[in-house]
C-alpha positions as CSV (number, residue, x, y, z in Angstrom):
1,M,5.6,-82.0,27.9
2,S,2.8,-84.3,28.6
3,S,1.8,-86.9,26.0
4,Q,-1.6,-85.3,25.8
5,K,-0.1,-82.0,24.7
6,I,2.0,-83.8,22.2
7,K,-1.1,-85.4,20.7
8,I,-2.9,-82.1,20.5
9,L,0.1,-80.4,18.8
10,S,0.3,-83.3,16.4
11,V,-3.4,-83.0,15.5
12,V,-3.1,-79.2,15.1
13,F,0.1,-79.5,12.9
14,G,-1.7,-82.1,10.8
15,L,-4.6,-79.9,10.3
16,L,-2.3,-77.0,9.3
17,I,-0.7,-79.2,6.7
18,V,-4.0,-80.3,5.3
19,F,-5.2,-76.7,5.3
20,A,-2.1,-75.6,3.5
21,W,-2.4,-78.4,1.0
22,V,-6.1,-77.4,0.3
23,V,-5.2,-73.8,-0.1
24,V,-2.3,-74.6,-2.5
25,T,-4.0,-77.3,-4.6
26,Q,-7.8,-76.5,-4.3
27,G,-8.1,-73.0,-2.9
28,P,-7.4,-69.6,-4.3
29,L,-3.7,-70.3,-4.6
30,A,-4.3,-73.4,-6.6
31,P,-3.5,-73.4,-10.4
32,V,-6.5,-73.0,-12.7
33,K,-7.5,-76.3,-14.3
34,I,-7.7,-76.2,-18.1
35,T,-8.0,-78.5,-21.1
36,A,-5.7,-78.0,-24.0
37,E,-5.3,-79.3,-27.5
38,K,-2.6,-79.1,-30.1
39,V,-3.3,-77.3,-33.4
40,Q,-4.4,-79.9,-35.9
41,V,-3.2,-80.0,-39.5
42,G,-5.1,-82.0,-42.1
43,N,-8.3,-82.1,-44.1
44,L,-11.2,-80.1,-42.7
45,A,-14.7,-81.3,-43.5
46,N,-17.1,-78.5,-44.1
47,S,-20.9,-78.3,-44.3
48,V,-23.6,-75.6,-44.2
49,F,-26.9,-76.0,-42.2
50,G,-30.2,-74.3,-43.0
51,I,-33.9,-74.4,-42.3
52,G,-36.3,-74.6,-45.2
53,T,-39.8,-75.1,-46.4
54,V,-41.0,-77.8,-48.8
55,K,-42.4,-76.1,-52.0
56,A,-43.3,-77.2,-55.5
57,Q,-40.9,-76.2,-58.2
58,H,-43.9,-75.6,-60.5
59,S,-47.3,-74.8,-59.0
60,Y,-50.3,-73.2,-60.7
61,N,-53.0,-71.0,-59.2
62,L,-56.3,-71.3,-61.0
63,A,-58.9,-68.5,-60.8
64,P,-61.8,-67.3,-63.0
65,T,-61.1,-64.3,-65.2
66,M,-64.4,-62.6,-64.4
67,T,-66.8,-62.4,-61.5
68,S,-69.2,-65.4,-61.6
69,R,-70.9,-68.0,-59.5
70,V,-69.5,-71.5,-59.1
71,K,-71.8,-74.0,-60.8
72,S,-70.0,-77.2,-60.0
73,V,-66.8,-78.5,-58.4
74,L,-65.5,-81.8,-59.8
75,V,-62.3,-82.5,-57.8
76,D,-61.1,-82.3,-54.2
77,Q,-57.8,-81.6,-52.5
78,G,-55.4,-84.4,-53.0
79,D,-57.0,-85.7,-56.2
80,S,-54.7,-86.5,-59.1
81,V,-55.6,-84.7,-62.3
82,V,-54.4,-84.7,-66.0
83,E,-53.7,-81.9,-68.3
84,G,-56.9,-80.4,-69.7
85,Q,-59.2,-82.0,-67.0
86,V,-62.1,-79.8,-65.9
87,L,-61.8,-79.0,-62.2
88,A,-64.8,-76.7,-61.8
89,E,-67.4,-74.9,-64.0
90,M,-68.6,-71.4,-63.5
91,D,-72.2,-70.4,-64.3
92,P,-72.2,-69.2,-67.9
93,V,-75.4,-67.1,-67.4
94,D,-76.4,-66.1,-71.0
95,L,-73.2,-66.9,-72.7
96,D,-74.7,-70.1,-74.4
97,E,-77.5,-68.0,-75.9
98,K,-75.1,-65.3,-77.1
99,L,-72.9,-67.9,-78.6
100,A,-75.8,-69.5,-80.4
101,G,-77.0,-66.1,-81.6
102,S,-73.6,-65.2,-83.0
103,Q,-73.4,-68.5,-84.8
104,R,-76.7,-67.8,-86.5
105,V,-75.5,-64.4,-87.5
106,V,-72.5,-66.1,-89.1
107,E,-74.8,-68.4,-91.1
108,K,-76.9,-65.4,-92.2
109,T,-73.9,-63.4,-93.3
110,T,-72.6,-66.5,-95.2
111,N,-75.8,-66.5,-97.2
112,V,-75.6,-62.7,-97.7
113,I,-72.1,-63.2,-99.1
114,L,-73.4,-65.8,-101.6
115,A,-76.2,-63.5,-102.7
116,A,-73.7,-60.6,-103.1
117,E,-71.3,-62.7,-105.1
118,A,-74.2,-63.7,-107.4
119,Q,-75.2,-60.1,-107.9
120,L,-71.6,-59.2,-108.6
121,S,-71.3,-61.9,-111.2
122,E,-74.5,-60.7,-112.9
123,A,-73.3,-57.1,-112.8
124,Q,-70.0,-58.1,-114.4
125,S,-71.8,-60.1,-117.1
126,R,-74.1,-57.1,-117.8
127,L,-71.2,-54.7,-117.9
128,K,-69.4,-56.9,-120.4
129,T,-72.5,-57.0,-122.7
130,T,-73.3,-53.3,-122.5
131,A,-69.7,-52.4,-123.0
132,A,-69.5,-54.5,-126.2
133,T,-72.8,-53.0,-127.5
134,A,-71.6,-49.5,-126.8
135,T,-68.4,-50.1,-128.7
136,R,-70.3,-51.5,-131.7
137,Y,-72.7,-48.5,-131.7
138,Q,-69.7,-46.2,-131.5
139,K,-68.3,-47.5,-134.7
140,L,-71.7,-47.5,-136.4
141,S,-72.2,-43.9,-135.3
142,E,-68.8,-42.9,-136.8
143,N,-69.9,-44.4,-140.2
144,G,-73.4,-42.7,-140.0
145,Y,-75.5,-45.8,-139.6
146,V,-77.0,-44.9,-136.2
147,S,-78.1,-41.7,-134.7
148,Q,-76.4,-39.8,-131.9
149,E,-79.4,-40.4,-129.6
150,M,-79.1,-44.2,-130.0
151,L,-75.4,-44.1,-129.3
152,E,-75.9,-42.0,-126.1
153,A,-78.6,-44.5,-125.0
154,K,-76.1,-47.4,-125.3
155,L,-73.4,-45.4,-123.5
156,H,-76.0,-44.7,-120.7
157,E,-76.6,-48.4,-120.4
158,K,-72.9,-49.1,-120.1
159,N,-72.5,-46.4,-117.4
160,A,-75.5,-47.9,-115.5
161,A,-73.9,-51.4,-115.7
162,T,-70.6,-50.0,-114.4
163,S,-72.4,-48.4,-111.4
164,A,-74.3,-51.6,-110.8
165,L,-71.0,-53.5,-110.7
166,A,-69.5,-51.0,-108.2
167,A,-72.6,-51.3,-106.0
168,S,-72.4,-55.1,-106.2
169,S,-68.7,-55.0,-105.2
170,A,-69.5,-52.7,-102.3
171,N,-72.3,-54.9,-101.1
172,L,-70.0,-58.0,-101.3
173,A,-67.4,-56.1,-99.2
174,I,-70.0,-55.1,-96.7
175,A,-71.3,-58.7,-96.5
176,R,-67.7,-60.0,-96.0
177,N,-67.1,-57.5,-93.2
178,E,-70.3,-58.4,-91.5
179,Y,-69.2,-62.1,-91.7
180,A,-65.8,-61.3,-90.2
181,R,-67.5,-59.3,-87.4
182,A,-69.9,-62.2,-86.7
183,Q,-67.0,-64.7,-86.7
184,A,-65.1,-62.4,-84.2
185,D,-68.2,-62.2,-82.0
186,T,-68.5,-66.0,-82.1
187,R,-64.9,-66.5,-81.2
188,G,-65.2,-64.0,-78.4
189,F,-68.3,-65.6,-76.9
190,G,-66.6,-69.0,-77.4
191,K,-63.5,-67.9,-75.4
192,A,-65.7,-66.4,-72.7
193,R,-67.6,-69.6,-72.5
194,A,-64.4,-71.6,-72.3
195,Q,-63.2,-69.4,-69.5
196,T,-66.1,-70.6,-67.4
197,L,-64.3,-74.0,-67.2
198,L,-61.3,-74.2,-64.9
199,L,-58.9,-76.7,-66.5
200,S,-55.8,-78.3,-65.1
201,P,-52.7,-77.0,-67.0
202,I,-50.6,-80.1,-66.0
203,N,-50.6,-83.7,-64.9
204,G,-50.4,-83.2,-61.2
205,V,-52.2,-83.1,-57.8
206,V,-54.7,-80.7,-56.4
207,A,-52.9,-79.0,-53.5
208,A,-55.7,-76.7,-52.4
209,R,-59.5,-76.4,-53.2
210,L,-60.9,-73.1,-52.0
211,V,-64.3,-73.1,-53.6
212,E,-67.7,-74.7,-53.1
213,P,-70.7,-74.9,-55.5
214,G,-72.9,-71.8,-55.2
215,S,-70.2,-69.5,-54.0
216,T,-69.4,-66.3,-56.0
217,L,-65.8,-65.6,-57.0
218,V,-64.4,-62.3,-58.3
219,G,-62.0,-62.2,-61.2
220,G,-58.6,-63.4,-60.1
221,Q,-59.8,-65.0,-56.8
222,L,-57.9,-68.2,-56.2
223,A,-60.0,-71.3,-56.6
224,F,-57.5,-74.2,-57.0
225,Q,-53.7,-74.8,-56.6
226,V,-52.2,-77.6,-58.7
227,F,-48.6,-78.8,-58.5
228,E,-46.3,-81.5,-59.8
229,P,-45.7,-83.9,-57.0
230,N,-42.5,-85.3,-58.6
231,N,-40.8,-81.8,-58.7
232,L,-40.5,-80.6,-55.1
233,W,-37.6,-78.7,-53.5
234,V,-36.8,-77.2,-50.1
235,E,-36.5,-73.4,-50.1
236,T,-33.6,-73.2,-47.7
237,R,-32.4,-70.1,-45.9
238,I,-28.6,-70.0,-45.5
239,A,-26.6,-67.3,-43.6
240,Q,-24.9,-64.9,-46.0
241,Q,-21.6,-65.6,-44.3
242,Q,-21.8,-69.3,-45.5
243,A,-23.7,-68.9,-48.7
244,G,-20.6,-67.9,-50.7
245,L,-19.4,-71.5,-50.6
246,V,-22.6,-73.0,-51.9
247,R,-22.7,-74.1,-55.6
248,V,-25.4,-75.6,-57.8
249,G,-25.1,-79.4,-57.9
250,Q,-23.7,-79.9,-54.3
251,V,-25.1,-82.8,-52.4
252,A,-27.5,-82.1,-49.5
253,E,-29.0,-84.1,-46.7
254,I,-32.6,-83.3,-45.9
255,V,-34.5,-84.2,-42.7
256,L,-38.2,-83.6,-42.8
257,R,-40.1,-82.7,-39.6
258,S,-42.5,-85.6,-40.4
259,Q,-39.6,-88.1,-40.9
260,P,-36.9,-87.1,-38.4
261,H,-35.2,-90.5,-38.4
262,A,-35.2,-91.0,-42.2
263,P,-32.8,-88.5,-43.8
264,L,-33.3,-87.9,-47.6
265,M,-30.7,-87.0,-50.2
266,G,-31.0,-84.1,-52.5
267,K,-28.8,-81.5,-54.4
268,V,-28.7,-77.8,-54.9
269,E,-30.8,-76.9,-57.9
270,R,-30.9,-73.1,-57.7
271,I,-29.3,-70.2,-55.7
272,D,-31.4,-67.1,-55.6
273,M,-29.7,-64.0,-56.9
274,V,-31.4,-61.7,-54.3
275,S,-30.6,-62.0,-50.6
276,D,-32.8,-61.0,-47.7
277,A,-31.3,-57.8,-46.3
278,V,-33.3,-58.0,-43.1
279,T,-32.4,-61.6,-42.0
280,E,-29.1,-61.6,-43.8
281,E,-29.9,-64.9,-45.5
282,R,-29.8,-66.2,-49.0
283,I,-32.4,-68.6,-50.5
284,V,-30.9,-71.9,-51.7
285,N,-33.4,-74.3,-53.4
286,V,-32.6,-78.0,-52.8
287,S,-34.3,-80.7,-54.8
288,L,-36.4,-83.3,-52.9
289,N,-37.7,-86.6,-54.2
290,S,-40.2,-87.8,-51.7
291,A,-43.9,-88.6,-52.3
292,Q,-44.6,-88.3,-48.6
293,A,-43.5,-84.7,-48.2
294,S,-46.2,-82.1,-47.8
295,I,-46.2,-78.6,-49.2
296,G,-45.2,-76.1,-46.5
297,E,-43.5,-78.7,-44.3
298,Y,-40.3,-77.6,-42.5
299,A,-37.1,-79.4,-43.2
300,E,-33.5,-79.3,-41.9
301,V,-30.9,-79.1,-44.7
302,T,-27.2,-79.9,-44.5
303,L,-25.1,-79.0,-47.5
304,K,-21.9,-81.0,-48.0
305,L,-19.2,-78.6,-49.1
306,P,-15.7,-79.5,-50.5
307,E,-13.1,-80.4,-47.9
308,L,-10.2,-78.1,-47.1
309,N,-6.9,-79.9,-47.5
310,G,-3.8,-79.3,-45.4
311,T,-5.3,-76.6,-43.2
312,R,-4.8,-75.7,-39.5
313,S,-7.8,-76.0,-37.2
314,I,-8.6,-75.7,-33.5
315,P,-11.8,-76.3,-31.5
316,S,-14.1,-73.4,-31.9
317,A,-14.5,-73.2,-28.1
318,A,-10.8,-72.1,-27.9
319,L,-11.5,-68.9,-29.9
320,K,-11.8,-65.9,-27.6
321,R,-12.1,-62.1,-28.1
322,L,-9.8,-59.8,-26.2
323,D,-9.3,-56.1,-26.7
324,K,-11.4,-56.3,-29.9
325,Q,-9.2,-59.0,-31.3
326,N,-9.9,-62.6,-32.1
327,G,-7.3,-64.9,-30.5
328,V,-6.6,-67.9,-28.4
329,W,-4.8,-68.6,-25.1
330,V,-1.7,-70.8,-25.8
331,L,0.6,-72.7,-23.5
332,Q,4.3,-71.6,-23.7
333,A,6.8,-73.3,-21.4
334,G,4.2,-73.8,-18.7
335,K,2.8,-70.3,-19.0
336,I,-0.1,-68.9,-20.9
337,A,-0.2,-66.1,-23.4
338,F,-2.9,-64.6,-25.7
339,K,-2.2,-64.8,-29.4
340,P,-4.3,-62.9,-32.0
341,V,-5.3,-65.1,-34.9
342,K,-7.0,-64.8,-38.3
343,V,-9.8,-67.3,-38.7
344,G,-11.6,-68.8,-41.6
345,L,-14.7,-70.9,-41.7
346,T,-16.3,-72.7,-38.8
347,T,-17.5,-76.3,-39.3
348,M,-20.7,-77.8,-37.9
349,D,-18.6,-80.2,-35.8
350,G,-17.1,-77.4,-33.8
351,R,-13.8,-76.6,-35.4
352,T,-12.5,-73.3,-36.7
353,Q,-10.0,-72.8,-39.5
354,I,-6.9,-70.9,-38.6
355,L,-5.5,-68.8,-41.5
356,D,-2.7,-67.0,-39.6
357,G,-1.3,-66.6,-36.1
358,L,-0.6,-70.2,-35.0
359,G,2.1,-72.7,-35.8
360,D,1.8,-76.4,-36.1
361,D,3.3,-77.0,-32.6
362,D,1.2,-74.5,-30.7
363,E,-1.1,-75.8,-28.0
364,V,-4.3,-73.9,-27.3
365,I,-6.4,-73.8,-24.2
366,V,-10.0,-75.0,-24.9
367,Y,-11.8,-74.8,-21.6
368,S,-10.8,-73.3,-18.2
369,Q,-12.3,-73.2,-14.7
370,Q,-12.3,-69.4,-14.8
371,A,-11.5,-66.4,-17.0
372,L,-7.8,-66.5,-18.0
373,R,-5.2,-63.7,-17.8
374,A,-1.5,-63.5,-18.6
375,G,0.7,-65.0,-16.0
376,L,-2.0,-67.1,-14.3
377,K,-0.9,-70.5,-13.0
378,V,-2.7,-73.3,-14.9
379,K,-2.8,-77.1,-14.7
380,V,-3.7,-79.2,-17.8
381,V,-6.3,-81.9,-17.1
382,S,-8.0,-84.4,-19.5
383,E,-11.4,-82.9,-18.7
384,L,-13.1,-80.4,-16.4
385,V,-15.5,-81.8,-13.8
386,Q,-18.6,-79.7,-13.2
387,R,-19.3,-79.2,-9.5
């Protein structure tokens, strides 16, 4: 055999060896590369994440009680106000005249009462005098000193005085009733006049001004919104699956959209009793102390939950679902097998609690080049390189 043929055969043989090596190690006959991790036992840090909106714990909507025109507006959005401060005044129309008229009626009825009391006093005095005279004439008539006609005249005077006393008492009662009615009218007009002034109920800040002088508002139409800037919280939506671990007083980290690089600390103040059946979320209110937060601003909230001690956990990526069962692929003597597991909570750092199905020495497959099946040849590598 010539040397040239030997060289050709050597090259062909070498190519066959390279081809075989590629087929066995890199081609379809090559084992599937995987990454694996042993089940970890220890403390499992847990937290819950939610998106919320900054709101005031206590806000007040101010509106007129009746339809009227805005006479003047004294504050603007962002102004600080104190309790009782006038924010706006509605046009009182004729309320001032009605109030003045009712006050004059009160003064008049006061004088009427004084006159009725004087008349009553006079009637009482007259009745006392006529009653004494009638009694004396009664005794004189019994002894025959006066005639029957004179006695009847004195008795008539007594009856007239009694009737005058009753009339005076009735007039006094009427005058007092008129006085009470006039006072009620005055109070009513006074309250109606007071309602033309929109007053701040708290020491706070004007969050919204929705009126201008000259505009007409119907009763109940919002004019101002006032809130306490030092009492803000984030109305956070938490998935119902995770809300069961949330408790009042737990610490929270808040990241405002306007301050993404300056996390703020807060705590759970209230957990709403009613969940949203549509979004399957529950409202958790987290306190926020920041003068720079704006009402309605979005915020990301992370709630710190108690650690789970002495629990098994695996990377969440290792958890698979096969034949309607949650489970993991495990390495057993160089082979792989699927094990159903019972899982608990999943943490934000990508770990899942294992309640049952795995032992402390089990090694689970986290990532693989392709879908796994029982009996497939695998090769454990430190990491998978994306091609």
